[in-house]
Biotite code that builds the C-alpha atoms (Angstrom):
import biotite.structure as struc

atoms = struc.array([
    struc.Atom([7.121, 22.694, -7.244], chain_id="A", res_id=1, res_name="MET", atom_name="CA", element="C"),
    struc.Atom([6.721, 25.840, -5.626], chain_id="A", res_id=2, res_name="GLU", atom_name="CA", element="C"),
    struc.Atom([2.661, 25.541, -5.548], chain_id="A", res_id=3, res_name="THR", atom_name="CA", element="C"),
    struc.Atom([2.709, 21.831, -4.682], chain_id="A", res_id=4, res_name="HIS", atom_name="CA", element="C"),
    struc.Atom([4.853, 22.629, -1.750], chain_id="A", res_id=5, res_name="ASN", atom_name="CA", element="C"),
    struc.Atom([2.611, 25.632, -0.828], chain_id="A", res_id=6, res_name="LYS", atom_name="CA", element="C"),
    struc.Atom([-0.272, 22.943, -1.237], chain_id="A", res_id=7, res_name="ASN", atom_name="CA", element="C"),
    struc.Atom([1.500, 20.725, 1.316], chain_id="A", res_id=8, res_name="LEU", atom_name="CA", element="C"),
    struc.Atom([2.389, 22.660, 3.847], chain_id="A", res_id=9, res_name="LEU", atom_name="CA", element="C"),
    struc.Atom([-1.641, 23.936, 4.170], chain_id="A", res_id=10, res_name="GLU", atom_name="CA", element="C"),
    struc.Atom([-2.032, 20.419, 4.266], chain_id="A", res_id=11, res_name="TRP", atom_name="CA", element="C"),
    struc.Atom([-0.275, 19.536, 7.394], chain_id="A", res_id=12, res_name="PHE", atom_name="CA", element="C"),
    struc.Atom([-0.984, 22.897, 8.934], chain_id="A", res_id=13, res_name="LYS", atom_name="CA", element="C"),
    struc.Atom([-4.602, 21.634, 8.306], chain_id="A", res_id=14, res_name="ARG", atom_name="CA", element="C"),
    struc.Atom([-3.401, 18.488, 10.164], chain_id="A", res_id=15, res_name="HIS", atom_name="CA", element="C"),
    struc.Atom([-1.781, 20.279, 13.318], chain_id="A", res_id=16, res_name="ASP", atom_name="CA", element="C"),
    struc.Atom([1.790, 18.425, 11.861], chain_id="A", res_id=17, res_name="ILE", atom_name="CA", element="C"),
    struc.Atom([4.621, 20.805, 11.881], chain_id="A", res_id=18, res_name="PRO", atom_name="CA", element="C"),
    struc.Atom([7.508, 19.643, 9.367], chain_id="A", res_id=19, res_name="ILE", atom_name="CA", element="C"),
    struc.Atom([11.274, 20.646, 9.153], chain_id="A", res_id=20, res_name="ASN", atom_name="CA", element="C"),
    struc.Atom([12.006, 19.734, 5.574], chain_id="A", res_id=21, res_name="ASP", atom_name="CA", element="C"),
    struc.Atom([9.334, 20.303, 2.877], chain_id="A", res_id=22, res_name="ILE", atom_name="CA", element="C"),
    struc.Atom([11.145, 19.013, -0.107], chain_id="A", res_id=23, res_name="GLU", atom_name="CA", element="C"),
    struc.Atom([11.627, 15.533, 2.040], chain_id="A", res_id=24, res_name="LEU", atom_name="CA", element="C"),
    struc.Atom([7.698, 15.505, 2.139], chain_id="A", res_id=25, res_name="LEU", atom_name="CA", element="C"),
    struc.Atom([7.462, 17.138, -1.468], chain_id="A", res_id=26, res_name="HIS", atom_name="CA", element="C"),
    struc.Atom([9.763, 13.684, -2.064], chain_id="A", res_id=27, res_name="ARG", atom_name="CA", element="C"),
    struc.Atom([6.521, 11.394, -0.939], chain_id="A", res_id=28, res_name="ALA", atom_name="CA", element="C"),
    struc.Atom([4.415, 12.260, -3.709], chain_id="A", res_id=29, res_name="PHE", atom_name="CA", element="C"),
    struc.Atom([6.685, 12.167, -6.643], chain_id="A", res_id=30, res_name="VAL", atom_name="CA", element="C"),
    struc.Atom([6.174, 9.029, -8.373], chain_id="A", res_id=31, res_name="HIS", atom_name="CA", element="C"),
    struc.Atom([8.930, 7.767, -10.638], chain_id="A", res_id=32, res_name="SER", atom_name="CA", element="C"),
    struc.Atom([7.292, 7.895, -13.905], chain_id="A", res_id=33, res_name="SER", atom_name="CA", element="C"),
    struc.Atom([7.356, 12.010, -12.607], chain_id="A", res_id=34, res_name="TYR", atom_name="CA", element="C"),
    struc.Atom([10.855, 11.770, -11.711], chain_id="A", res_id=35, res_name="ALA", atom_name="CA", element="C"),
    struc.Atom([12.077, 10.506, -15.155], chain_id="A", res_id=36, res_name="TYR", atom_name="CA", element="C"),
    struc.Atom([10.064, 13.199, -16.831], chain_id="A", res_id=37, res_name="GLU", atom_name="CA", element="C"),
    struc.Atom([11.223, 16.005, -14.797], chain_id="A", res_id=38, res_name="LYS", atom_name="CA", element="C"),
    struc.Atom([15.140, 16.495, -14.451], chain_id="A", res_id=39, res_name="PRO", atom_name="CA", element="C"),
    struc.Atom([14.829, 18.311, -10.961], chain_id="A", res_id=40, res_name="GLU", atom_name="CA", element="C"),
    struc.Atom([13.113, 15.539, -9.372], chain_id="A", res_id=41, res_name="GLU", atom_name="CA", element="C"),
    struc.Atom([16.329, 13.618, -8.537], chain_id="A", res_id=42, res_name="ASN", atom_name="CA", element="C"),
    struc.Atom([14.537, 11.049, -6.363], chain_id="A", res_id=43, res_name="GLN", atom_name="CA", element="C"),
    struc.Atom([11.308, 9.327, -6.407], chain_id="A", res_id=44, res_name="SER", atom_name="CA", element="C"),
    struc.Atom([8.955, 8.166, -3.632], chain_id="A", res_id=45, res_name="ASN", atom_name="CA", element="C"),
    struc.Atom([10.180, 4.571, -3.419], chain_id="A", res_id=46, res_name="GLU", atom_name="CA", element="C"),
    struc.Atom([13.085, 4.430, -1.063], chain_id="A", res_id=47, res_name="ARG", atom_name="CA", element="C"),
    struc.Atom([10.738, 6.380, 1.333], chain_id="A", res_id=48, res_name="LEU", atom_name="CA", element="C"),
    struc.Atom([7.611, 3.662, 0.421], chain_id="A", res_id=49, res_name="GLU", atom_name="CA", element="C"),
    struc.Atom([10.387, 1.113, 1.627], chain_id="A", res_id=50, res_name="PHE", atom_name="CA", element="C"),
    struc.Atom([10.783, 2.940, 4.871], chain_id="A", res_id=51, res_name="LEU", atom_name="CA", element="C"),
    struc.Atom([7.166, 3.919, 5.112], chain_id="A", res_id=52, res_name="GLY", atom_name="CA", element="C"),
    struc.Atom([6.370, -0.087, 4.814], chain_id="A", res_id=53, res_name="ASP", atom_name="CA", element="C"),
    struc.Atom([8.210, -0.736, 7.726], chain_id="A", res_id=54, res_name="ALA", atom_name="CA", element="C"),
    struc.Atom([7.187, 2.001, 10.071], chain_id="A", res_id=55, res_name="VAL", atom_name="CA", element="C"),
    struc.Atom([3.788, 1.083, 9.784], chain_id="A", res_id=56, res_name="LEU", atom_name="CA", element="C"),
    struc.Atom([3.949, -2.855, 10.660], chain_id="A", res_id=57, res_name="ASP", atom_name="CA", element="C"),
    struc.Atom([5.345, -1.276, 13.476], chain_id="A", res_id=58, res_name="GLN", atom_name="CA", element="C"),
    struc.Atom([2.486, 0.878, 14.076], chain_id="A", res_id=59, res_name="VAL", atom_name="CA", element="C"),
    struc.Atom([-0.119, -1.537, 13.654], chain_id="A", res_id=60, res_name="VAL", atom_name="CA", element="C"),
    struc.Atom([1.795, -4.082, 15.570], chain_id="A", res_id=61, res_name="SER", atom_name="CA", element="C"),
    struc.Atom([2.347, -1.669, 18.862], chain_id="A", res_id=62, res_name="GLU", atom_name="CA", element="C"),
    struc.Atom([-1.193, -0.956, 18.944], chain_id="A", res_id=63, res_name="TYR", atom_name="CA", element="C"),
    struc.Atom([-2.520, -4.588, 18.591], chain_id="A", res_id=64, res_name="LEU", atom_name="CA", element="C"),
    struc.Atom([0.233, -5.206, 20.971], chain_id="A", res_id=65, res_name="PHE", atom_name="CA", element="C"),
    struc.Atom([-1.067, -2.684, 23.361], chain_id="A", res_id=66, res_name="ASN", atom_name="CA", element="C"),
    struc.Atom([-4.365, -2.725, 22.942], chain_id="A", res_id=67, res_name="ASN", atom_name="CA", element="C"),
    struc.Atom([-5.663, -6.645, 22.464], chain_id="A", res_id=68, res_name="TYR", atom_name="CA", element="C"),
    struc.Atom([-3.230, -8.359, 25.346], chain_id="A", res_id=69, res_name="PRO", atom_name="CA", element="C"),
    struc.Atom([-5.592, -11.665, 24.540], chain_id="A", res_id=70, res_name="GLU", atom_name="CA", element="C"),
    struc.Atom([-4.947, -12.051, 21.281], chain_id="A", res_id=71, res_name="ALA", atom_name="CA", element="C"),
    struc.Atom([-2.470, -14.558, 20.537], chain_id="A", res_id=72, res_name="LYS", atom_name="CA", element="C"),
    struc.Atom([0.205, -14.223, 17.882], chain_id="A", res_id=73, res_name="GLU", atom_name="CA", element="C"),
    struc.Atom([-1.729, -15.960, 15.025], chain_id="A", res_id=74, res_name="GLY", atom_name="CA", element="C"),
    struc.Atom([-4.139, -13.531, 15.424], chain_id="A", res_id=75, res_name="GLU", atom_name="CA", element="C"),
    struc.Atom([-2.245, -10.114, 15.460], chain_id="A", res_id=76, res_name="MET", atom_name="CA", element="C"),
    struc.Atom([-0.759, -11.264, 12.249], chain_id="A", res_id=77, res_name="THR", atom_name="CA", element="C"),
    struc.Atom([-3.984, -11.765, 10.947], chain_id="A", res_id=78, res_name="LYS", atom_name="CA", element="C"),
    struc.Atom([-5.590, -8.476, 11.757], chain_id="A", res_id=79, res_name="TYR", atom_name="CA", element="C"),
    struc.Atom([-1.977, -6.999, 10.951], chain_id="A", res_id=80, res_name="ARG", atom_name="CA", element="C"),
    struc.Atom([-2.396, -8.234, 7.316], chain_id="A", res_id=81, res_name="ALA", atom_name="CA", element="C"),
    struc.Atom([-5.721, -7.223, 6.840], chain_id="A", res_id=82, res_name="ALA", atom_name="CA", element="C"),
    struc.Atom([-5.129, -3.635, 8.178], chain_id="A", res_id=83, res_name="VAL", atom_name="CA", element="C"),
    struc.Atom([-1.801, -2.996, 6.439], chain_id="A", res_id=84, res_name="VAL", atom_name="CA", element="C"),
    struc.Atom([-2.678, -4.289, 2.842], chain_id="A", res_id=85, res_name="CYS", atom_name="CA", element="C"),
    struc.Atom([-3.448, -1.838, -0.590], chain_id="A", res_id=86, res_name="GLU", atom_name="CA", element="C"),
    struc.Atom([-7.117, -1.563, -0.294], chain_id="A", res_id=87, res_name="LEU", atom_name="CA", element="C"),
    struc.Atom([-6.953, -0.678, 3.359], chain_id="A", res_id=88, res_name="THR", atom_name="CA", element="C"),
    struc.Atom([-3.868, 1.971, 2.509], chain_id="A", res_id=89, res_name="LEU", atom_name="CA", element="C"),
    struc.Atom([-5.604, 3.261, -0.466], chain_id="A", res_id=90, res_name="ALA", atom_name="CA", element="C"),
    struc.Atom([-8.870, 4.239, 1.639], chain_id="A", res_id=91, res_name="ASP", atom_name="CA", element="C"),
    struc.Atom([-6.922, 5.781, 4.198], chain_id="A", res_id=92, res_name="VAL", atom_name="CA", element="C"),
    struc.Atom([-5.087, 7.985, 1.590], chain_id="A", res_id=93, res_name="ALA", atom_name="CA", element="C"),
    struc.Atom([-7.832, 8.584, 0.010], chain_id="A", res_id=94, res_name="GLY", atom_name="CA", element="C"),
    struc.Atom([-9.787, 9.976, 3.170], chain_id="A", res_id=95, res_name="LYS", atom_name="CA", element="C"),
    struc.Atom([-6.438, 12.391, 3.601], chain_id="A", res_id=96, res_name="LEU", atom_name="CA", element="C"),
    struc.Atom([-6.978, 13.491, 0.165], chain_id="A", res_id=97, res_name="GLY", atom_name="CA", element="C"),
    struc.Atom([-3.327, 12.575, -0.800], chain_id="A", res_id=98, res_name="LEU", atom_name="CA", element="C"),
    struc.Atom([-4.584, 12.051, -4.614], chain_id="A", res_id=99, res_name="GLN", atom_name="CA", element="C"),
    struc.Atom([-4.294, 16.075, -4.954], chain_id="A", res_id=100, res_name="SER", atom_name="CA", element="C"),
    struc.Atom([-0.988, 15.674, -4.347], chain_id="A", res_id=101, res_name="PHE", atom_name="CA", element="C"),
    struc.Atom([0.270, 12.847, -5.674], chain_id="A", res_id=102, res_name="LEU", atom_name="CA", element="C"),
    struc.Atom([2.511, 13.747, -9.226], chain_id="A", res_id=103, res_name="LEU", atom_name="CA", element="C"),
    struc.Atom([3.069, 11.261, -11.909], chain_id="A", res_id=104, res_name="LEU", atom_name="CA", element="C"),
    struc.Atom([4.520, 11.348, -15.311], chain_id="A", res_id=105, res_name="GLY", atom_name="CA", element="C"),
    struc.Atom([1.947, 11.943, -19.163], chain_id="A", res_id=106, res_name="LYS", atom_name="CA", element="C"),
    struc.Atom([1.839, 8.403, -19.345], chain_id="A", res_id=107, res_name="GLY", atom_name="CA", element="C"),
    struc.Atom([0.825, 7.296, -15.900], chain_id="A", res_id=108, res_name="MET", atom_name="CA", element="C"),
    struc.Atom([-2.240, 9.441, -15.748], chain_id="A", res_id=109, res_name="GLN", atom_name="CA", element="C"),
    struc.Atom([-3.449, 7.993, -18.697], chain_id="A", res_id=110, res_name="LYS", atom_name="CA", element="C"),
    struc.Atom([-3.471, 4.486, -16.921], chain_id="A", res_id=111, res_name="THR", atom_name="CA", element="C"),
    struc.Atom([-3.858, 6.532, -13.190], chain_id="A", res_id=112, res_name="ALA", atom_name="CA", element="C"),
    struc.Atom([-7.538, 5.130, -12.691], chain_id="A", res_id=113, res_name="LEU", atom_name="CA", element="C"),
    struc.Atom([-6.766, 1.700, -13.782], chain_id="A", res_id=114, res_name="LYS", atom_name="CA", element="C"),
    struc.Atom([-3.770, 1.760, -10.979], chain_id="A", res_id=115, res_name="HIS", atom_name="CA", element="C"),
    struc.Atom([-5.582, 3.705, -8.455], chain_id="A", res_id=116, res_name="SER", atom_name="CA", element="C"),
    struc.Atom([-5.517, 1.841, -5.564], chain_id="A", res_id=117, res_name="ASP", atom_name="CA", element="C"),
    struc.Atom([-1.697, 1.032, -5.553], chain_id="A", res_id=118, res_name="ALA", atom_name="CA", element="C"),
    struc.Atom([-1.001, 4.666, -6.561], chain_id="A", res_id=119, res_name="LEU", atom_name="CA", element="C"),
    struc.Atom([-2.334, 5.526, -3.573], chain_id="A", res_id=120, res_name="LEU", atom_name="CA", element="C"),
    struc.Atom([-1.365, 2.743, -1.393], chain_id="A", res_id=121, res_name="ALA", atom_name="CA", element="C"),
    struc.Atom([2.505, 2.984, -1.859], chain_id="A", res_id=122, res_name="ASP", atom_name="CA", element="C"),
    struc.Atom([1.902, 7.007, -1.376], chain_id="A", res_id=123, res_name="CYS", atom_name="CA", element="C"),
    struc.Atom([0.732, 6.608, 1.657], chain_id="A", res_id=124, res_name="MET", atom_name="CA", element="C"),
    struc.Atom([3.755, 4.442, 2.389], chain_id="A", res_id=125, res_name="GLU", atom_name="CA", element="C"),
    struc.Atom([6.037, 7.010, 1.348], chain_id="A", res_id=126, res_name="ALA", atom_name="CA", element="C"),
    struc.Atom([4.337, 9.738, 3.156], chain_id="A", res_id=127, res_name="LEU", atom_name="CA", element="C"),
    struc.Atom([4.964, 7.938, 6.627], chain_id="A", res_id=128, res_name="ILE", atom_name="CA", element="C"),
    struc.Atom([8.687, 7.324, 5.476], chain_id="A", res_id=129, res_name="GLY", atom_name="CA", element="C"),
    struc.Atom([8.765, 10.644, 5.007], chain_id="A", res_id=130, res_name="ALA", atom_name="CA", element="C"),
    struc.Atom([7.415, 12.029, 8.346], chain_id="A", res_id=131, res_name="LEU", atom_name="CA", element="C"),
    struc.Atom([9.042, 9.570, 10.074], chain_id="A", res_id=132, res_name="TYR", atom_name="CA", element="C"),
    struc.Atom([12.313, 10.517, 9.109], chain_id="A", res_id=133, res_name="LEU", atom_name="CA", element="C"),
    struc.Atom([11.590, 14.375, 9.364], chain_id="A", res_id=134, res_name="ASP", atom_name="CA", element="C"),
    struc.Atom([9.068, 14.585, 12.980], chain_id="A", res_id=135, res_name="GLN", atom_name="CA", element="C"),
    struc.Atom([9.885, 11.111, 14.234], chain_id="A", res_id=136, res_name="GLY", atom_name="CA", element="C"),
    struc.Atom([7.774, 8.204, 15.173], chain_id="A", res_id=137, res_name="TYR", atom_name="CA", element="C"),
    struc.Atom([5.363, 10.307, 17.583], chain_id="A", res_id=138, res_name="ALA", atom_name="CA", element="C"),
    struc.Atom([4.194, 12.694, 14.336], chain_id="A", res_id=139, res_name="ALA", atom_name="CA", element="C"),
    struc.Atom([3.136, 8.884, 12.630], chain_id="A", res_id=140, res_name="VAL", atom_name="CA", element="C"),
    struc.Atom([1.066, 7.555, 15.326], chain_id="A", res_id=141, res_name="GLU", atom_name="CA", element="C"),
    struc.Atom([-0.240, 10.660, 15.433], chain_id="A", res_id=142, res_name="LYS", atom_name="CA", element="C"),
    struc.Atom([-1.102, 11.261, 11.702], chain_id="A", res_id=143, res_name="LEU", atom_name="CA", element="C"),
    struc.Atom([-2.807, 7.306, 11.717], chain_id="A", res_id=144, res_name="LEU", atom_name="CA", element="C"),
    struc.Atom([-3.989, 7.065, 15.326], chain_id="A", res_id=145, res_name="GLU", atom_name="CA", element="C"),
    struc.Atom([-7.883, 7.683, 14.402], chain_id="A", res_id=146, res_name="GLN", atom_name="CA", element="C"),
    struc.Atom([-7.438, 5.088, 11.116], chain_id="A", res_id=147, res_name="HIS", atom_name="CA", element="C"),
    struc.Atom([-5.377, 2.530, 13.035], chain_id="A", res_id=148, res_name="ILE", atom_name="CA", element="C"),
    struc.Atom([-8.184, 2.202, 15.518], chain_id="A", res_id=149, res_name="LYS", atom_name="CA", element="C"),
    struc.Atom([-10.886, 2.006, 13.454], chain_id="A", res_id=150, res_name="TYR", atom_name="CA", element="C"),
    struc.Atom([-9.766, -0.471, 10.687], chain_id="A", res_id=151, res_name="TYR", atom_name="CA", element="C"),
    struc.Atom([-8.270, -2.664, 13.477], chain_id="A", res_id=152, res_name="VAL", atom_name="CA", element="C"),
    struc.Atom([-11.217, -2.872, 15.492], chain_id="A", res_id=153, res_name="ASN", atom_name="CA", element="C"),
    struc.Atom([-12.996, -3.639, 11.998], chain_id="A", res_id=154, res_name="LEU", atom_name="CA", element="C"),
    struc.Atom([-10.972, -6.687, 11.196], chain_id="A", res_id=155, res_name="ALA", atom_name="CA", element="C"),
    struc.Atom([-11.158, -7.944, 15.106], chain_id="A", res_id=156, res_name="VAL", atom_name="CA", element="C"),
    struc.Atom([-14.831, -7.905, 14.408], chain_id="A", res_id=157, res_name="GLN", atom_name="CA", element="C"),
    struc.Atom([-14.087, -9.549, 11.114], chain_id="A", res_id=158, res_name="GLY", atom_name="CA", element="C"),
    struc.Atom([-15.574, -6.991, 8.971], chain_id="A", res_id=159, res_name="LYS", atom_name="CA", element="C"),
    struc.Atom([-12.005, -6.030, 7.350], chain_id="A", res_id=160, res_name="LEU", atom_name="CA", element="C"),
    struc.Atom([-11.012, -8.577, 4.613], chain_id="A", res_id=161, res_name="LYS", atom_name="CA", element="C"),
    struc.Atom([-7.534, -8.890, 4.045], chain_id="A", res_id=162, res_name="PRO", atom_name="CA", element="C"),
    struc.Atom([-6.227, -8.249, 1.160], chain_id="A", res_id=163, res_name="ASP", atom_name="CA", element="C"),
    struc.Atom([-6.631, -10.886, -2.013], chain_id="A", res_id=164, res_name="TYR", atom_name="CA", element="C"),
    struc.Atom([-3.119, -12.274, -1.834], chain_id="A", res_id=165, res_name="LYS", atom_name="CA", element="C"),
    struc.Atom([-3.084, -12.948, 2.098], chain_id="A", res_id=166, res_name="THR", atom_name="CA", element="C"),
    struc.Atom([-6.938, -14.437, 1.482], chain_id="A", res_id=167, res_name="ALA", atom_name="CA", element="C"),
    struc.Atom([-5.687, -16.989, -1.051], chain_id="A", res_id=168, res_name="LEU", atom_name="CA", element="C"),
    struc.Atom([-2.993, -18.227, 0.759], chain_id="A", res_id=169, res_name="GLN", atom_name="CA", element="C"),
    struc.Atom([-5.117, -18.713, 3.759], chain_id="A", res_id=170, res_name="GLU", atom_name="CA", element="C"),
    struc.Atom([-7.509, -20.651, 1.704], chain_id="A", res_id=171, res_name="TYR", atom_name="CA", element="C"),
    struc.Atom([-4.526, -22.644, 0.189], chain_id="A", res_id=172, res_name="THR", atom_name="CA", element="C"),
    struc.Atom([-3.086, -23.734, 3.455], chain_id="A", res_id=173, res_name="GLN", atom_name="CA", element="C"),
    struc.Atom([-6.301, -24.806, 5.186], chain_id="A", res_id=174, res_name="SER", atom_name="CA", element="C"),
    struc.Atom([-7.786, -26.676, 2.250], chain_id="A", res_id=175, res_name="GLN", atom_name="CA", element="C"),
    struc.Atom([-4.066, -28.118, 0.686], chain_id="A", res_id=176, res_name="TYR", atom_name="CA", element="C"),
    struc.Atom([-1.337, -26.832, 3.528], chain_id="A", res_id=177, res_name="HIS", atom_name="CA", element="C"),
    struc.Atom([0.334, -25.418, 0.318], chain_id="A", res_id=178, res_name="ILE", atom_name="CA", element="C"),
    struc.Atom([1.056, -21.724, -0.793], chain_id="A", res_id=179, res_name="VAL", atom_name="CA", element="C"),
    struc.Atom([0.001, -20.282, -3.921], chain_id="A", res_id=180, res_name="PRO", atom_name="CA", element="C"),
    struc.Atom([3.283, -19.774, -6.323], chain_id="A", res_id=181, res_name="ASP", atom_name="CA", element="C"),
    struc.Atom([3.545, -16.115, -7.773], chain_id="A", res_id=182, res_name="TYR", atom_name="CA", element="C"),
    struc.Atom([5.859, -16.010, -10.664], chain_id="A", res_id=183, res_name="GLN", atom_name="CA", element="C"),
    struc.Atom([6.785, -12.812, -13.090], chain_id="A", res_id=184, res_name="VAL", atom_name="CA", element="C"),
    struc.Atom([6.310, -14.262, -16.974], chain_id="A", res_id=185, res_name="VAL", atom_name="CA", element="C"),
    struc.Atom([6.634, -10.873, -18.411], chain_id="A", res_id=186, res_name="GLU", atom_name="CA", element="C"),
    struc.Atom([8.374, -7.271, -17.799], chain_id="A", res_id=187, res_name="GLU", atom_name="CA", element="C"),
    struc.Atom([7.805, -4.829, -20.416], chain_id="A", res_id=188, res_name="ARG", atom_name="CA", element="C"),
    struc.Atom([7.606, -1.092, -20.851], chain_id="A", res_id=189, res_name="GLY", atom_name="CA", element="C"),
    struc.Atom([11.072, 1.592, -19.946], chain_id="A", res_id=190, res_name="PRO", atom_name="CA", element="C"),
    struc.Atom([12.546, 1.155, -16.340], chain_id="A", res_id=191, res_name="ALA", atom_name="CA", element="C"),
    struc.Atom([10.605, 4.600, -15.188], chain_id="A", res_id=192, res_name="HIS", atom_name="CA", element="C"),
    struc.Atom([7.107, 3.076, -16.104], chain_id="A", res_id=193, res_name="ALA", atom_name="CA", element="C"),
    struc.Atom([7.554, -1.219, -15.649], chain_id="A", res_id=194, res_name="ARG", atom_name="CA", element="C"),
    struc.Atom([5.114, -3.020, -15.972], chain_id="A", res_id=195, res_name="GLU", atom_name="CA", element="C"),
    struc.Atom([4.816, -6.827, -14.856], chain_id="A", res_id=196, res_name="PHE", atom_name="CA", element="C"),
    struc.Atom([2.922, -9.828, -15.773], chain_id="A", res_id=197, res_name="VAL", atom_name="CA", element="C"),
    struc.Atom([2.554, -12.291, -13.003], chain_id="A", res_id=198, res_name="VAL", atom_name="CA", element="C"),
    struc.Atom([0.979, -15.654, -12.957], chain_id="A", res_id=199, res_name="GLU", atom_name="CA", element="C"),
    struc.Atom([-0.198, -17.536, -9.854], chain_id="A", res_id=200, res_name="VAL", atom_name="CA", element="C"),
    struc.Atom([-0.664, -21.316, -9.273], chain_id="A", res_id=201, res_name="SER", atom_name="CA", element="C"),
    struc.Atom([-1.406, -24.183, -7.052], chain_id="A", res_id=202, res_name="PHE", atom_name="CA", element="C"),
    struc.Atom([-1.642, -27.520, -7.694], chain_id="A", res_id=203, res_name="ASN", atom_name="CA", element="C"),
    struc.Atom([-0.311, -27.155, -10.931], chain_id="A", res_id=204, res_name="ASP", atom_name="CA", element="C"),
    struc.Atom([-2.759, -25.470, -12.157], chain_id="A", res_id=205, res_name="ILE", atom_name="CA", element="C"),
    struc.Atom([-2.503, -21.097, -13.316], chain_id="A", res_id=206, res_name="VAL", atom_name="CA", element="C"),
    struc.Atom([-5.543, -19.648, -11.582], chain_id="A", res_id=207, res_name="TRP", atom_name="CA", element="C"),
    struc.Atom([-4.693, -16.123, -12.162], chain_id="A", res_id=208, res_name="GLY", atom_name="CA", element="C"),
    struc.Atom([-2.766, -14.027, -14.484], chain_id="A", res_id=209, res_name="ILE", atom_name="CA", element="C"),
    struc.Atom([-2.695, -9.953, -14.220], chain_id="A", res_id=210, res_name="ALA", atom_name="CA", element="C"),
    struc.Atom([-0.273, -6.850, -14.613], chain_id="A", res_id=211, res_name="GLU", atom_name="CA", element="C"),
    struc.Atom([0.734, -4.041, -12.815], chain_id="A", res_id=212, res_name="GLY", atom_name="CA", element="C"),
    struc.Atom([3.341, -1.596, -12.385], chain_id="A", res_id=213, res_name="ASN", atom_name="CA", element="C"),
    struc.Atom([5.057, -3.396, -9.686], chain_id="A", res_id=214, res_name="SER", atom_name="CA", element="C"),
    struc.Atom([5.605, -7.267, -8.931], chain_id="A", res_id=215, res_name="LYS", atom_name="CA", element="C"),
    struc.Atom([3.386, -6.400, -5.827], chain_id="A", res_id=216, res_name="LYS", atom_name="CA", element="C"),
    struc.Atom([0.658, -4.986, -7.636], chain_id="A", res_id=217, res_name="GLU", atom_name="CA", element="C"),
    struc.Atom([0.543, -7.616, -10.314], chain_id="A", res_id=218, res_name="ALA", atom_name="CA", element="C"),
    struc.Atom([0.809, -10.383, -7.391], chain_id="A", res_id=219, res_name="GLU", atom_name="CA", element="C"),
    struc.Atom([-2.372, -8.440, -5.786], chain_id="A", res_id=220, res_name="GLN", atom_name="CA", element="C"),
    struc.Atom([-4.437, -8.185, -9.240], chain_id="A", res_id=221, res_name="HIS", atom_name="CA", element="C"),
    struc.Atom([-3.730, -12.045, -9.904], chain_id="A", res_id=222, res_name="ALA", atom_name="CA", element="C"),
    struc.Atom([-4.416, -13.155, -6.859], chain_id="A", res_id=223, res_name="ALA", atom_name="CA", element="C"),
    struc.Atom([-7.839, -11.292, -6.935], chain_id="A", res_id=224, res_name="LYS", atom_name="CA", element="C"),
    struc.Atom([-7.910, -12.778, -10.034], chain_id="A", res_id=225, res_name="GLU", atom_name="CA", element="C"),
    struc.Atom([-7.768, -16.483, -8.638], chain_id="A", res_id=226, res_name="ALA", atom_name="CA", element="C"),
    struc.Atom([-9.940, -15.841, -5.848], chain_id="A", res_id=227, res_name="TRP", atom_name="CA", element="C"),
    struc.Atom([-13.144, -14.795, -8.199], chain_id="A", res_id=228, res_name="GLN", atom_name="CA", element="C"),
    struc.Atom([-12.194, -17.998, -10.237], chain_id="A", res_id=229, res_name="LYS", atom_name="CA", element="C"),
    struc.Atom([-12.709, -19.887, -7.411], chain_id="A", res_id=230, res_name="LEU", atom_name="CA", element="C"),
    struc.Atom([-15.684, -18.350, -6.173], chain_id="A", res_id=231, res_name="HIS", atom_name="CA", element="C"),
    struc.Atom([-14.659, -17.767, -2.992], chain_id="A", res_id=232, res_name="LEU", atom_name="CA", element="C"),
    struc.Atom([-16.581, -14.912, -2.342], chain_id="A", res_id=233, res_name="GLU", atom_name="CA", element="C"),
    struc.Atom([-19.812, -16.546, -3.255], chain_id="A", res_id=234, res_name="LYS", atom_name="CA", element="C"),
    struc.Atom([-19.206, -19.035, -0.165], chain_id="A", res_id=235, res_name="LYS", atom_name="CA", element="C"),
    struc.Atom([-18.388, -16.553, 2.304], chain_id="A", res_id=236, res_name="GLU", atom_name="CA", element="C"),
])
């Protein structure tokens, strides 16, 4: 842990971000599978992820509100959904090099590649939450500023696709005036390495079924399967 924290301190220094509580920032990279295997790690990054998700929503919302005065509420909601999604967050995390700090349990390490986008996106949200608690809102804005501008501009230009769950919902609403229904059909594995199997359906037809380490991840994978089954990508 000492080496991990030392490397983290160097990373924050390179990004010109002062920090007060290195233990708090360290926790942002502790996956539940790692916390379960290491008694000294008394808490994972899940609570920080919850907070970071809310802070990120606010940062992106304010940026849209302040920089796109002509955009309507519905347009801003659509742009935000395209920016605040698993694929975009994973891309930002990869560019920042967060993958080298992520702490995973042995079992999760074996399937990390399969769940890499979800793991990185969750870690990115946890880092935002930790940085917000340690340094405040301005520090989060500073870390995300160039990335927000880049991805929001892509979204406004129609060059950034929303995540599959959002895309599928927009399709079903426009075509059938309904929203997809997601149901957890199976839960398996121990509490620290839970897997969820989710199916998505609409019009009384199951269009996708997939697994994930969280309900959110499983829903995204199921939506992707449904999107591909409907051949929607070929119609764009």
